[in-house]
All heavy atoms as an XYZ file, in Angstrom:
942
protein
N     -10.543     18.690     -2.463
C      -9.509     17.709     -2.296
C     -10.078     16.305     -2.295
O     -11.287     16.099     -2.282
N      -9.197     15.354     -2.268
C      -9.548     13.942     -2.224
C      -8.839     13.354     -1.017
O      -7.627     13.536     -0.855
C      -9.093     13.267     -3.522
C      -9.655     11.870     -3.680
O     -10.506     11.462     -2.867
O      -9.235     11.175     -4.621
N      -9.595     12.662     -0.168
C      -9.047     12.184      1.094
C      -9.469     10.742      1.356
O     -10.488     10.279      0.850
C      -9.525     13.060      2.255
C      -9.138     14.503      2.082
C      -9.996     15.398      1.454
C      -7.913     14.959      2.525
C      -9.643     16.720      1.271
C      -7.542     16.289      2.350
C      -8.413     17.159      1.721
O      -8.046     18.463      1.541
N      -8.693     10.067      2.193
C      -9.050      8.755      2.712
C      -9.223      8.916      4.216
O      -8.371      9.508      4.886
C      -7.946      7.716      2.422
O      -7.844      7.545      1.008
C      -8.248      6.383      3.075
N     -10.323      8.401      4.733
C     -10.580      8.414      6.171
C     -10.192      7.051      6.718
O     -10.771      6.036      6.335
C     -12.052      8.703      6.465
C     -12.475      8.591      7.933
C     -11.751      9.620      8.789
C     -13.990      8.740      8.046
N      -9.178      7.035      7.581
C      -8.757      5.802      8.234
C      -9.388      5.768      9.612
O      -9.275      6.731     10.369
C      -7.233      5.742      8.391
C      -6.469      5.768      7.111
S      -4.687      5.416      7.284
C      -4.161      6.460      8.618
N     -10.040      4.678      9.944
C     -10.565      4.460     11.291
C      -9.898      3.188     11.793
O      -9.981      2.138     11.154
C     -12.099      4.323     11.292
C     -12.602      4.059     12.706
C     -12.744      5.567     10.707
N      -9.218      3.293     12.921
C      -8.427      2.175     13.420
C      -8.423      2.195     14.939
O      -8.887      3.149     15.564
C      -6.997      2.253     12.876
C      -6.302      3.559     13.217
C      -5.523      3.673     14.358
C      -6.446      4.684     12.399
C      -4.902      4.871     14.682
C      -5.830      5.870     12.705
C      -5.060      5.964     13.850
O      -4.457      7.153     14.169
N      -7.901      1.129     15.544
C      -7.791      1.050     16.994
C      -6.423      1.546     17.418
O      -5.399      1.127     16.868
C      -7.990     -0.386     17.463
C      -9.344     -1.000     17.142
C      -9.379     -2.470     17.564
C     -10.467     -0.217     17.795
N      -6.408      2.439     18.417
C      -5.125      2.922     18.922
C      -4.553      1.904     19.914
O      -5.113      0.817     20.081
C      -5.266      4.325     19.534
C      -6.098      4.360     20.807
O      -6.400      3.288     21.384
O      -6.441      5.474     21.240
N      -3.474      2.236     20.587
C      -2.823      1.326     21.518
C      -3.692      0.897     22.684
O      -3.449     -0.139     23.299
N      -4.750      1.659     22.988
C      -5.685      1.313     24.064
C      -6.954      0.674     23.518
O      -7.939      0.551     24.229
C      -6.052      2.567     24.860
O      -4.908      3.179     25.387
N      -6.935      0.294     22.256
C      -8.094     -0.272     21.557
C      -9.272      0.678     21.467
O     -10.419      0.251     21.388
C      -8.521     -1.607     22.172
C      -7.560     -2.719     21.808
O      -6.963     -2.692     20.739
N      -7.409     -3.681     22.687
N      -8.988      1.963     21.470
C     -10.033      2.974     21.287
C     -10.089      3.339     19.808
O      -9.048      3.525     19.169
C      -9.735      4.215     22.121
N     -11.286      3.443     19.234
C     -11.383      3.847     17.830
C     -10.809      5.246     17.626
O     -11.055      6.154     18.419
C     -12.882      3.836     17.551
C     -13.504      3.097     18.673
C     -12.582      3.192     19.835
N     -10.046      5.388     16.576
C      -9.410      6.657     16.240
C      -9.609      6.910     14.756
O      -9.552      5.987     13.954
C      -7.896      6.588     16.554
O      -7.732      6.248     17.933
C      -7.204      7.898     16.269
N      -9.849      8.164     14.403
C     -10.016      8.527     12.995
C      -8.879      9.450     12.574
O      -8.419     10.287     13.351
C     -11.356      9.218     12.783
N      -8.443      9.267     11.350
C      -7.363     10.079     10.802
C      -7.642     10.285      9.319
O      -7.982      9.330      8.606
C      -6.036      9.334     10.998
C      -4.799     10.050     10.546
C      -3.609      9.135     10.850
C      -2.289      9.773     10.662
N      -1.180      8.846     10.985
N      -7.505     11.501      8.853
C      -7.701     11.804      7.441
C      -6.336     11.962      6.790
O      -5.465     12.669      7.305
C      -8.528     13.092      7.255
C      -9.953     12.862      7.739
C      -8.504     13.548      5.808
C     -10.837     14.082      7.642
N      -6.153     11.273      5.656
C      -4.922     11.435      4.894
C      -5.292     11.932      3.497
O      -6.327     11.558      2.944
C      -4.091     10.139      4.815
C      -4.922      8.983      4.258
C      -3.514      9.783      6.165
C      -4.113      7.737      3.993
N      -4.459     12.781      2.963
C      -4.731     13.348      1.649
C      -4.316     12.371      0.555
O      -3.250     11.757      0.623
C      -3.976     14.663      1.470
C      -4.335     15.381      0.198
C      -3.743     16.770      0.111
O      -2.937     17.152      0.984
O      -4.089     17.477     -0.844
N      -5.203     12.219     -0.415
C      -4.892     11.392     -1.576
C      -4.298     12.274     -2.667
O      -4.549     13.478     -2.709
C      -6.158     10.719     -2.120
C      -6.737      9.701     -1.153
O      -5.977      9.145     -0.340
O      -7.946      9.470     -1.205
N      -3.534     11.659     -3.537
C      -2.985     12.371     -4.687
C      -3.297     11.533     -5.920
O      -2.509     10.682     -6.317
C      -1.482     12.573     -4.535
C      -0.879     13.247     -5.742
O      -1.531     13.451     -6.757
N       0.394     13.590     -5.650
N      -4.466     11.772     -6.482
C      -4.882     10.999     -7.642
C      -4.540     11.676     -8.963
O      -5.159     11.408     -9.985
C      -6.379     10.699     -7.561
C      -6.663      9.693     -6.463
O      -5.861      8.819     -6.207
N      -7.782      9.837     -5.804
N      -3.533     12.549     -8.925
C      -3.068     13.112    -10.190
C      -2.320     12.023    -10.944
O      -1.686     11.149    -10.344
C      -2.149     14.326     -9.973
O      -1.043     13.923     -9.162
C      -2.896     15.473     -9.302
N      -2.414     12.060    -12.245
C      -1.788     11.037    -13.082
C      -0.274     11.014    -12.864
O       0.336     12.030    -12.524
C      -2.104     11.308    -14.546
N       0.333      9.844    -13.060
C       1.790      9.778    -13.015
C       2.403     10.759    -14.018
O       1.769     11.132    -15.005
C       2.091      8.320    -13.406
C       0.851      7.583    -13.003
C      -0.276      8.535    -13.278
N       3.624     11.161    -13.749
C       4.300     12.167    -14.565
C       4.532     11.674    -15.988
O       4.379     12.427    -16.940
C       5.641     12.582    -13.902
C       6.419     13.528    -14.789
C       5.373     13.203    -12.548
N       4.888     10.403    -16.140
C       5.153      9.876    -17.480
C       4.023      8.941    -17.909
O       3.321      8.364    -17.075
C       6.483      9.096    -17.525
O       6.362      7.950    -16.686
C       7.643      9.952    -17.049
N       3.878      8.772    -19.213
C       2.803      7.917    -19.729
C       3.012      6.454    -19.378
O       2.068      5.670    -19.371
C       2.678      8.077    -21.240
O       3.883      7.695    -21.865
N       4.251      6.055    -19.066
C       4.509      4.669    -18.665
C       4.633      4.538    -17.153
O       4.969      3.477    -16.644
C       5.779      4.148    -19.333
O       6.904      4.883    -18.871
N       4.350      5.619    -16.423
C       4.496      5.605    -14.973
C       3.308      4.999    -14.258
O       2.176      5.026    -14.733
N       3.583      4.440    -13.086
C       2.567      3.901    -12.198
C       2.926      4.355    -10.789
O       4.084      4.259    -10.378
C       2.503      2.360    -12.259
C       1.428      1.825    -11.328
C       2.262      1.876    -13.674
N       1.923      4.877    -10.051
C       2.151      5.322     -8.678
C       1.588      4.287     -7.702
O       0.536      3.705     -7.947
C       1.474      6.677     -8.428
C       2.128      7.799     -9.197
C       1.531      9.172     -9.074
C       0.433      9.457     -8.155
N      -0.060     10.842     -8.214
N       2.311      4.090     -6.599
C       1.913      3.124     -5.580
C       1.978      3.771     -4.205
O       2.799      4.666     -3.965
C       2.848      1.905     -5.591
C       2.779      1.092     -6.846
C       3.591      1.387     -7.913
C       1.891      0.034     -6.944
C       3.535      0.634     -9.078
C       1.826     -0.720     -8.102
C       2.656     -0.423     -9.162
N       1.118      3.264     -3.300
C       1.122      3.719     -1.903
C       0.711      2.538     -1.027
O      -0.089      1.704     -1.429
C       0.142      4.871     -1.732
C      -0.093      5.277     -0.287
C      -0.988      6.474     -0.162
N      -2.354      6.151     -0.542
C      -3.391      6.924     -0.285
N      -3.218      8.069      0.323
N      -4.592      6.578     -0.655
N       1.244      2.491      0.187
C       0.942      1.438      1.158
C       0.356      2.084      2.408
O       0.893      3.080      2.903
C       2.218      0.669      1.514
C       2.122     -0.375      2.617
C       1.201     -1.517      2.209
C       3.511     -0.896      2.960
N      -0.741      1.514      2.912
C      -1.340      1.960      4.171
C      -1.323      0.780      5.131
O      -1.841     -0.295      4.817
C      -2.779      2.482      3.975
C      -2.770      3.683      3.024
C      -3.406      2.846      5.315
C      -4.156      4.203      2.673
N      -0.723      0.976      6.303
C      -0.598     -0.082      7.312
C      -1.673      0.100      8.385
O      -1.562      0.968      9.237
C       0.797     -0.045      7.941
C       0.990     -1.124      8.995
O       0.092     -1.871      9.324
N       2.205     -1.198      9.523
N      -2.715     -0.735      8.335
C      -3.750     -0.745      9.367
C      -3.874     -2.139      9.990
O      -4.964     -2.558     10.380
C      -5.100     -0.299      8.789
C      -5.182      1.165      8.384
C      -6.551      1.484      7.792
C      -4.905      2.075      9.568
N      -2.777     -2.855     10.073
C      -2.779     -4.220     10.620
C      -2.903     -4.167     12.138
O      -1.927     -4.287     12.873
C      -1.523     -4.962     10.190
N      -4.133     -3.978     12.618
C      -4.398     -3.736     14.037
C      -4.007     -4.893     14.936
O      -3.740     -4.693     16.116
C      -5.883     -3.403     14.243
N      -3.980     -6.106     14.394
C      -3.634     -7.244     15.241
C      -2.132     -7.317     15.523
O      -1.689     -8.147     16.300
C      -4.128     -8.548     14.613
C      -3.557     -8.773     13.228
O      -3.310     -7.822     12.490
N      -3.358    -10.012     12.870
N      -1.350     -6.446     14.915
C       0.083     -6.363     15.207
C       0.522     -4.919     14.997
O       1.173     -4.586     14.015
C       0.888     -7.320     14.314
C       2.323     -7.431     14.756
O       2.837     -6.595     15.497
N       2.999     -8.473     14.302
N       0.163     -4.065     15.956
C       0.395     -2.634     15.796
C       1.869     -2.254     15.781
O       2.217     -1.179     15.337
C      -0.351     -1.861     16.882
C      -1.849     -1.985     16.740
C      -2.611     -1.207     17.795
O      -2.035     -0.466     18.591
N      -3.916     -1.384     17.806
N       2.728     -3.131     16.254
C       4.160     -2.836     16.239
C       4.844     -3.209     14.930
O       6.012     -2.903     14.727
N       4.115     -3.869     14.036
C       4.698     -4.348     12.792
C       4.818     -3.229     11.765
O       3.849     -2.548     11.460
C       3.840     -5.472     12.206
C       4.342     -6.089     10.911
C       5.662     -6.817     11.136
C       3.301     -7.052     10.359
N       6.005     -3.034     11.250
C       6.223     -2.085     10.159
C       6.210     -2.864      8.849
O       6.705     -3.987      8.782
C       7.557     -1.363     10.336
C       7.576     -0.484     11.571
C       8.859      0.319     11.687
O       9.817      0.104     10.960
N       8.869      1.261     12.605
N       5.611     -2.258      7.831
C       5.476     -2.929      6.545
C       6.271     -2.202      5.468
O       6.496     -1.003      5.552
C       3.998     -2.979      6.136
C       3.078     -3.764      7.055
C       1.643     -3.654      6.577
C       3.509     -5.221      7.138
N       6.663     -2.959      4.453
C       7.353     -2.412      3.290
C       6.656     -2.924      2.045
O       5.937     -3.916      2.087
C       8.824     -2.832      3.276
O       9.512     -2.267      4.370
N       6.893     -2.242      0.923
C       6.279     -2.646     -0.338
C       7.285     -2.470     -1.464
O       8.047     -1.503     -1.473
C       5.039     -1.794     -0.612
C       4.292     -2.145     -1.866
S       2.801     -1.115     -1.995
C       2.048     -1.840     -3.431
N       7.267     -3.423     -2.387
C       8.101     -3.308     -3.582
C       7.287     -3.748     -4.792
O       6.330     -4.504     -4.666
C       9.367     -4.156     -3.449
O       9.039     -5.525     -3.377
N       7.670     -3.242     -5.940
C       7.059     -3.640     -7.206
C       8.196     -4.038     -8.130
O       9.095     -3.225     -8.398
C       6.215     -2.511     -7.813
C       5.679     -2.926     -9.177
C       5.070     -2.132     -6.886
N       8.171     -5.286     -8.575
C       9.255     -5.813     -9.419
C      10.614     -5.520     -8.799
O      11.532     -5.059     -9.471
C       9.175     -5.251    -10.835
C       7.931     -5.722    -11.554
O       7.339     -6.725    -11.175
N       7.528     -4.998    -12.569
N      10.714     -5.728     -7.506
C      11.944     -5.537     -6.718
C      12.370     -4.088     -6.567
O      13.457     -3.809     -6.074
C      13.103     -6.357     -7.304
O      12.762     -7.730     -7.302
N      11.533     -3.124     -6.975
C      11.817     -1.704     -6.770
C      11.102     -1.275     -5.485
O       9.896     -1.466     -5.350
C      11.318     -0.849     -7.958
C      11.499      0.635     -7.682
C      12.020     -1.252     -9.242
N      11.843     -0.708     -4.541
C      11.259     -0.292     -3.269
C      10.257      0.842     -3.474
O      10.566      1.854     -4.097
C      12.355      0.160     -2.310
O      11.771      0.600     -1.091
N       9.056      0.660     -2.942
C       8.001      1.664     -3.004
C       7.856      2.350     -1.652
O       7.707      3.558     -1.568
C       6.657      1.000     -3.398
C       6.764      0.354     -4.773
C       5.505      1.994     -3.323
C       7.111      1.304     -5.893
N       7.886      1.564     -0.584
C       7.725      2.088      0.776
C       8.517      1.199      1.727
O       8.570     -0.015      1.544
C       6.251      2.084      1.159
N       9.131      1.808      2.738
C       9.932      1.047      3.695
C       9.565      1.417      5.117
O       9.423      2.598      5.445
C      11.424      1.324      3.501
O      11.842      0.891      2.239
N       9.403      0.393      5.942
C       9.208      0.559      7.391
C       8.037      1.490      7.712
O       8.173      2.416      8.510
C      10.488      1.061      8.046
C      11.650      0.116      7.806
O      11.498     -1.097      7.887
N      12.802      0.670      7.484
N       6.872      1.240      7.107
C       5.692      2.061      7.347
C       5.032      1.594      8.638
O       4.572      0.455      8.740
C       4.711      1.960      6.155
C       5.416      2.352      4.846
C       3.456      2.798      6.401
C       6.028      3.733      4.857
N       4.980      2.459      9.669
C       4.394      2.062     10.947
C       2.872      1.954     10.872
O       2.238      2.439      9.938
C       4.800      3.182     11.911
C       5.519      4.199     11.129
C       5.564      3.782      9.703
N       2.319      1.336     11.886
C       0.869      1.174     12.014
C       0.168      2.532     11.963
O       0.677      3.524     12.476
C       0.557      0.471     13.339
C      -0.907      0.360     13.634
C      -1.722     -0.464     12.867
C      -1.482      1.079     14.663
C      -3.077     -0.571     13.133
C      -2.841      0.979     14.938
C      -3.634      0.156     14.164
O      -4.973      0.052     14.421
N      -1.006      2.547     11.329
C      -1.861      3.739     11.215
C      -1.189      4.862     10.427
O      -1.408      6.037     10.681
C      -2.316      4.228     12.577
N      -0.364      4.458      9.453
C       0.366      5.427      8.639
C       0.287      5.018      7.168
O       0.247      3.832      6.843
C       1.848      5.470      9.071
O       1.916      5.764     10.456
C       2.617      6.516      8.320
N       0.286      6.028      6.318
C       0.332      5.794      4.873
C       1.689      6.238      4.348
O       2.229      7.253      4.790
C      -0.769      6.583      4.169
N       2.206      5.485      3.421
C       3.453      5.902      2.776
C       3.151      7.033      1.805
O       1.998      7.275      1.444
C       4.083      4.728      2.017
O       3.339      4.438      0.836
N       4.184      7.695      1.382
C       4.044      8.655      0.289
C       3.785      7.864     -0.987
O       4.061      6.666     -1.062
C       5.331      9.474      0.148
N       3.249      8.530     -1.990
C       3.119      7.898     -3.298
C       4.504      7.816     -3.920
O       5.276      8.771     -3.853
C       2.223      8.722     -4.221
C       0.760      8.673     -3.865
C       0.213      9.599     -2.986
C      -0.073      7.706     -4.413
C      -1.134      9.566     -2.667
C      -1.422      7.668     -4.098
C      -1.949      8.598     -3.229
O      -3.270      8.553     -2.915
N       4.800      6.681     -4.521
C       6.059      6.517     -5.231
C       5.738      6.110     -6.655
O       4.997      5.154     -6.882
C       6.939      5.439     -4.564
O       7.220      5.842     -3.228
C       8.238      5.247     -5.325
N       6.292      6.859     -7.604
C       6.076      6.538     -9.011
C       7.272      5.782     -9.549
O       8.421      6.150     -9.293
C       5.877      7.813     -9.835
C       5.645      7.527    -11.306
C       5.320      8.764    -12.119
O       4.950      9.799    -11.538
O       5.446      8.686    -13.351
N       6.977      4.707    -10.272
C       8.048      4.019    -10.978
C       7.758      4.145    -12.468
O       6.610      4.093    -12.897
C       8.208      2.545    -10.538
C       6.918      1.757    -10.709
C       8.688      2.458     -9.108
C       7.068      0.288    -10.403
N       8.806      4.366    -13.224
C       8.631      4.617    -14.649
C       9.226      3.510    -15.504
O       9.165      3.587    -16.722
C       9.279      5.957    -15.047
O      10.652      5.930    -14.672
C       8.574      7.112    -14.373
N       9.783      2.500    -14.848
C      10.295      1.375    -15.626
C       9.109      0.658    -16.260
O       8.008      0.666    -15.699
C      11.080      0.403    -14.729
O      10.254      0.012    -13.649
C      12.344      1.044    -14.208
N       9.282      0.069    -17.410
C       8.149     -0.570    -18.080
C       7.470     -1.607    -17.199
O       8.132     -2.453    -16.596
C       8.791     -1.230    -19.306
C      10.045     -0.482    -19.525
C      10.509     -0.032    -18.170
N       6.154     -1.518    -17.103
C       5.361     -2.461    -16.323
C       4.614     -3.367    -17.293
O       4.238     -2.948    -18.373
C       4.368     -1.715    -15.429
C       5.028     -0.723    -14.492
C       6.059     -1.370    -13.601
O       5.777     -2.335    -12.904
N       7.272     -0.861    -13.631
N       4.416     -4.586    -16.881
C       3.721     -5.554    -17.719
C       2.626     -6.219    -16.912
O       2.510     -6.003    -15.703
C       4.688     -6.643    -18.217
O       5.086     -7.431    -17.087
C       5.913     -6.050    -18.888
N       1.843     -7.051    -17.568
C       0.810     -7.778    -16.838
C       1.422     -8.788    -15.879
O       0.741     -9.325    -15.029
C      -0.143     -8.498    -17.803
O       0.637     -9.330    -18.650
C      -0.944     -7.509    -18.615
N       2.710     -9.043    -15.987
C       3.391     -9.950    -15.066
C       4.046     -9.213    -13.908
O       4.780     -9.804    -13.136
C       4.465    -10.759    -15.804
C       3.869    -11.675    -16.845
O       2.767    -12.192    -16.658
N       4.561    -11.868    -17.948
N       3.783     -7.925    -13.777
C       4.357     -7.157    -12.685
C       3.857     -7.706    -11.354
O       2.732     -8.173    -11.242
C       3.977     -5.684    -12.804
O       4.591     -5.131    -13.942
N       4.716     -7.622    -10.333
C       4.359     -8.138     -9.018
C       4.551     -7.063     -7.972
O       5.629     -6.488     -7.856
C       5.245     -9.356     -8.661
O       5.062    -10.353     -9.661
C       4.879     -9.915     -7.310
N       3.477     -6.788     -7.219
C       3.540     -5.884     -6.074
C       3.568     -6.758     -4.831
O       2.723     -7.633     -4.664
C       2.331     -4.960     -6.058
N       4.541     -6.516     -3.968
C       4.749     -7.386     -2.818
C       4.812     -6.557     -1.541
O       5.483     -5.529     -1.499
C       6.070     -8.134     -3.022
C       6.329     -9.258     -2.080
C       7.552    -10.048     -2.528
O       8.680     -9.613     -2.202
O       7.384    -11.057     -3.226
N       4.089     -7.012     -0.504
C       4.143     -6.374      0.811
C       4.891     -7.315      1.745
O       4.645     -8.522      1.759
C       2.728     -6.090      1.359
C       2.789     -5.547      2.781
C       1.995     -5.112      0.449
N       5.818     -6.744      2.511
C       6.615     -7.556      3.430
C       6.615     -6.942      4.813
O       6.234     -5.796      5.006
C       8.054     -7.679      2.915
O       8.706     -6.421      3.016
N       7.054     -7.744      5.774
C       7.201     -7.255      7.142
C       8.616     -6.748      7.354
O       9.163     -6.838      8.435
C       6.849     -8.342      8.154
C       7.782     -9.533      8.080
O       8.707     -9.567      7.264
N       7.547    -10.530      8.906
N       9.201     -6.223      6.314
C      10.563     -5.680      6.282
C      11.607     -6.792      6.309
O      12.787     -6.521      6.396
C      10.787     -4.666      7.404
S       9.615     -3.291      7.325
N      11.159     -8.055      6.241
C      12.095     -9.169      6.190
C      11.598    -10.224      5.204
O      12.319    -10.612      4.299
C      12.277     -9.777      7.576
N      10.365    -10.679      5.387
C       9.809    -11.735      4.538
C       8.544    -11.247      3.841
O       7.787    -10.450      4.399
C       9.500    -12.962      5.386
N       8.320    -11.755      2.641
C       7.114    -11.397      1.890
C       5.882    -11.929      2.608
O       5.863    -13.053      3.092
C       7.191    -11.962      0.488
N       4.843    -11.084      2.678
C       3.585    -11.477      3.303
C       2.493    -11.721      2.273
O       1.669    -12.606      2.437
C       3.118    -10.389      4.280
C       4.041    -10.104      5.449
C       3.557     -8.889      6.220
C       4.128    -11.317      6.360
N       2.453    -10.891      1.245
C       1.423    -11.023      0.215
C       1.976    -10.500     -1.103
O       2.821     -9.602     -1.125
C       0.129    -10.271      0.611
C       0.339     -8.783      0.666
C      -1.029    -10.616     -0.308
N       1.499    -11.094     -2.193
C       1.956    -10.693     -3.510
C       0.745    -10.530     -4.419
O      -0.191    -11.325     -4.367
C       2.896    -11.772     -4.060
O       3.369    -11.417     -5.318
N       0.751     -9.488     -5.241
C      -0.322     -9.220     -6.193
C       0.270     -9.085     -7.586
O       1.383     -8.598     -7.742
C      -1.042     -7.909     -5.850
C      -1.711     -7.911     -4.525
N      -2.918     -8.530     -4.301
C      -1.350     -7.394     -3.333
C      -3.271     -8.372     -3.034
N      -2.329     -7.689     -2.427
N      -0.490     -9.484     -8.573
C      -0.100     -9.257     -9.963
C      -1.187     -8.404    -10.602
O      -2.087     -8.915    -11.255
C       0.090    -10.582    -10.732
O      -1.080    -11.378    -10.561
C       1.300    -11.336    -10.248
N      -1.109     -7.085    -10.373
C      -2.164     -6.197    -10.872
C      -2.105     -6.025    -12.380
O      -1.046     -6.157    -12.995
C      -1.848     -4.871    -10.174
C      -0.377     -4.923     -9.941
C      -0.050     -6.374     -9.681
N      -3.245     -5.767    -12.958
C      -3.293     -5.425    -14.374
C      -2.809     -3.986    -14.490
O      -3.399     -3.071    -13.912
C      -4.718     -5.571    -14.935
C      -4.773     -5.095    -16.377
C      -5.174     -7.014    -14.806
N      -1.730     -3.784    -15.198
C      -1.098     -2.475    -15.280
C      -1.620     -1.673    -16.464
O      -1.002     -1.645    -17.525
C       0.419     -2.620    -15.392
C       1.064     -3.233    -14.205
S       1.101     -2.083    -12.836
C       2.115     -2.983    -11.701
N      -2.779     -1.073    -16.310
C      -3.227     -0.127    -17.323
C      -2.529      1.185    -17.029
O      -2.483      1.632    -15.883
C      -4.751      0.047    -17.276
O      -5.130      0.406    -15.947
C      -5.467     -1.236    -17.675
N      -1.939      1.771    -18.016
C      -1.108      2.960    -17.806
C      -1.836      4.208    -18.240
O      -2.573      4.171    -19.209
C       0.196      2.814    -18.586
C       1.020      1.580    -18.234
C       2.232      1.484    -19.134
C       1.432      1.580    -16.791
N      -1.604      5.337    -17.618
C      -0.981      5.458    -16.298
C      -2.003      5.058    -15.234
O      -3.199      5.100    -15.476
C      -0.654      6.936    -16.208
C      -1.688      7.604    -17.052
C      -2.018      6.638    -18.161
N      -1.533      4.693    -14.052
C      -2.452      4.285    -13.002
C      -1.857      4.541    -11.631
O      -0.667      4.831    -11.494
C      -2.826      2.814    -13.154
C      -4.267      2.533    -12.740
O      -4.806      3.221    -11.886
N      -4.872      1.536    -13.334
N      -2.715      4.410    -10.623
C      -2.352      4.643     -9.224
C      -2.897      3.472     -8.419
O      -4.069      3.120     -8.551
C      -2.983      5.954     -8.707
C      -2.580      7.123     -9.603
C      -2.601      6.209     -7.255
C      -3.460      8.339     -9.432
N      -2.055      2.862     -7.594
C      -2.476      1.731     -6.776
C      -2.236      2.027     -5.301
O      -1.213      2.609     -4.935
C      -1.697      0.468     -7.148
C      -2.039     -0.085     -8.500
C      -1.353      0.335     -9.622
C      -3.044     -1.025     -8.647
C      -1.657     -0.173    -10.876
C      -3.357     -1.535     -9.897
C      -2.663     -1.112    -11.017
N      -3.188      1.611     -4.458
C      -3.032      1.686     -3.015
C      -3.294      0.306     -2.439
O      -4.276     -0.344     -2.805
C      -4.021      2.686     -2.385
O      -3.724      4.004     -2.875
C      -3.898      2.706     -0.867
N      -2.418     -0.154     -1.554
C      -2.632     -1.408     -0.837
C      -2.858     -1.059      0.628
O      -1.996     -0.452      1.263
C      -1.439     -2.347     -0.985
C      -1.772     -3.769     -0.570
O      -2.875     -4.007     -0.026
O      -0.930     -4.655     -0.789
N      -4.048     -1.412      1.133
C      -4.395     -1.173      2.535
C      -4.364     -2.514      3.243
O      -5.215     -3.376      2.999
C      -5.786     -0.526      2.671
C      -5.858      0.771      1.857
C      -6.110     -0.273      4.151
C      -7.254      1.359      1.763
N      -3.388     -2.713      4.114
C      -3.265     -3.955      4.881
C      -4.051     -3.779      6.172
O      -3.785     -2.858      6.951
C      -1.796     -4.287      5.174
C      -1.677     -5.521      6.054
C      -1.022     -4.471      3.878
N      -5.042     -4.660      6.408
C      -5.906     -4.507      7.584
C      -5.661     -5.546      8.663
O      -6.003     -5.311      9.825
C      -7.408     -4.474      7.199
C      -7.715     -3.231      6.386
C      -7.823     -5.715      6.456
N      -5.098     -6.694      8.325
C      -4.746     -7.655      9.373
C      -3.770     -8.684      8.829
O      -3.698     -8.926      7.624
C      -5.983     -8.361      9.936
O      -6.506     -9.267      8.993
N      -3.038     -9.277      9.755
C      -2.101    -10.347      9.430
C      -2.300    -11.425     10.489
O      -2.108    -11.183     11.682
C      -0.647     -9.848      9.433
C      -0.485     -8.725      8.406
C       0.314    -10.991      9.143
C       0.823     -7.987      8.489
N      -2.699    -12.604     10.073
C      -2.948    -13.709     11.007
C      -1.621    -14.120     11.639
O      -0.698    -14.525     10.926
C      -3.572    -14.884     10.257
C      -3.971    -16.010     11.185
O      -3.142    -16.431     12.017
O      -5.118    -16.482     11.062
N      -1.504    -14.020     12.965
C      -0.224    -14.339     13.609
C       0.146    -15.810     13.498
O       1.322    -16.165     13.605
C      -0.438    -13.928     15.065
C      -1.917    -13.933     15.247
C      -2.519    -13.613     13.926
N      -0.843    -16.684     13.278
C      -0.551    -18.124     13.201
C      -0.148    -18.560     11.799
O       0.751    -19.380     11.641
C      -1.775    -18.927     13.655
C      -2.133    -18.628     15.099
O      -1.256    -18.551     15.955
N      -3.398    -18.429     15.361
N      -0.813    -18.019     10.793
C      -0.548    -18.473      9.424
C       0.218    -17.451      8.591
O       0.754    -17.785      7.556
C      -1.873    -18.768      8.690
O      -2.590    -17.545      8.529
C      -2.709    -19.786      9.447
N       0.216    -16.189      9.027
C       0.845    -15.127      8.247
C      -0.039    -14.632      7.119
O       0.377    -13.785      6.336
N      -1.268    -15.161      7.030
C      -2.185    -14.728      5.972
C      -2.538    -13.256      6.153
O      -2.794    -12.793      7.260
C      -3.457    -15.572      5.990
N      -2.540    -12.537      5.046
C      -2.787    -11.095      5.065
C      -4.181    -10.817      4.506
O      -4.566    -11.381      3.484
C      -1.730    -10.361      4.209
C      -2.057     -8.889      4.071
C      -0.353    -10.561      4.807
N      -4.893     -9.948      5.187
C      -6.145     -9.423      4.645
C      -5.841     -7.984      4.212
O      -5.410     -7.173      5.026
C      -7.256     -9.450      5.682
C      -7.742    -10.863      5.984
C      -8.950    -10.831      6.882
C      -9.544    -12.183      7.069
N      -8.823    -13.090      7.880
N      -6.018     -7.722      2.920
C      -5.710     -6.406      2.424
C      -6.630     -6.063      1.253
O      -7.356     -6.919      0.749
C      -4.241     -6.287      2.011
C      -3.885     -7.117      0.786
O      -4.585     -8.108      0.496
O      -2.895     -6.773      0.103
N      -6.603     -4.805      0.880
C      -7.362     -4.306     -0.247
C      -6.368     -3.646     -1.192
O      -5.775     -2.626     -0.843
C      -8.405     -3.280      0.220
C      -9.373     -3.843      1.218
C      -9.145     -3.704      2.579
C     -10.497     -4.541      0.797
C     -10.031     -4.229      3.512
C     -11.388     -5.063      1.718
C     -11.158     -4.907      3.072
N      -6.173     -4.233     -2.334
C      -5.238     -3.694     -3.331
C      -6.097     -3.152     -4.471
O      -6.729     -3.920     -5.198
C      -4.295     -4.793     -3.821
C      -3.183     -4.282     -4.701
C      -2.058     -3.722     -4.123
C      -3.262     -4.348     -6.066
C      -1.020     -3.241     -4.921
C      -2.248     -3.880     -6.869
C      -1.115     -3.323     -6.293
N      -6.148     -1.835     -4.592
C      -7.073     -1.211     -5.547
C      -6.360     -0.185     -6.404
O      -5.363      0.412     -5.994
C      -8.214     -0.526     -4.815
C      -9.066     -1.440     -3.967
C      -9.922     -2.366     -4.844
N     -10.772     -3.213     -4.051
C     -10.535     -4.483     -3.789
N      -9.468     -5.055     -4.241
N     -11.381     -5.193     -3.085
N      -6.934      0.032     -7.578
C      -6.385      1.058     -8.452
C      -7.375      2.198     -8.587
O      -8.558      2.033     -8.369
C      -6.083      0.487     -9.840
O      -7.286      0.124    -10.491
N      -6.834      3.353     -8.922
C      -7.645      4.540     -9.224
C      -7.004      5.215    -10.419
O      -5.801      5.496    -10.396
C      -7.672      5.501     -8.031
N      -7.755      5.440    -11.458
C      -7.184      6.081    -12.646
C      -6.748      7.491    -12.316
O      -7.473      8.223    -11.633
C      -8.214      6.116    -13.774
O      -8.492      4.798    -14.182
N      -5.599      7.879    -12.778
C      -5.098      9.224    -12.546
C      -5.855     10.253    -13.364
O      -6.395      9.949    -14.410
N      -5.912     11.465    -12.843
C      -6.611     12.547    -13.543
C      -5.642     13.651    -13.911
O      -4.588     13.757    -13.348
C      -7.730     13.129    -12.672
O      -7.165     13.534    -11.421
C      -8.819     12.103    -12.439
């Protein structure tokens, strides 16, 4: 199998490890792209995150220390596509990934500055197999 090991602080600030299964199988269609959101924003553990791509909902209300399911969108994607992470109300970060098809993207949000709203995240792709 293929897994991601998440190490994060629990509510008592104790390190906790959790394994989540990855699904790096190729999207079903040749024009499909799969997306997933992982919320590890430890500085605001009560914050739920959402993700959309070109205004299509990918994940909604993902709690801290949780990964969304993979969501495939099959609408045509372009180099101008925009992946956006929000706090379920306002956009926090936006990416314009290069959409090589088919592909799989994961955005791991690790912190959100409470003063500026700046997000530290890792938005990465993995070619489907």
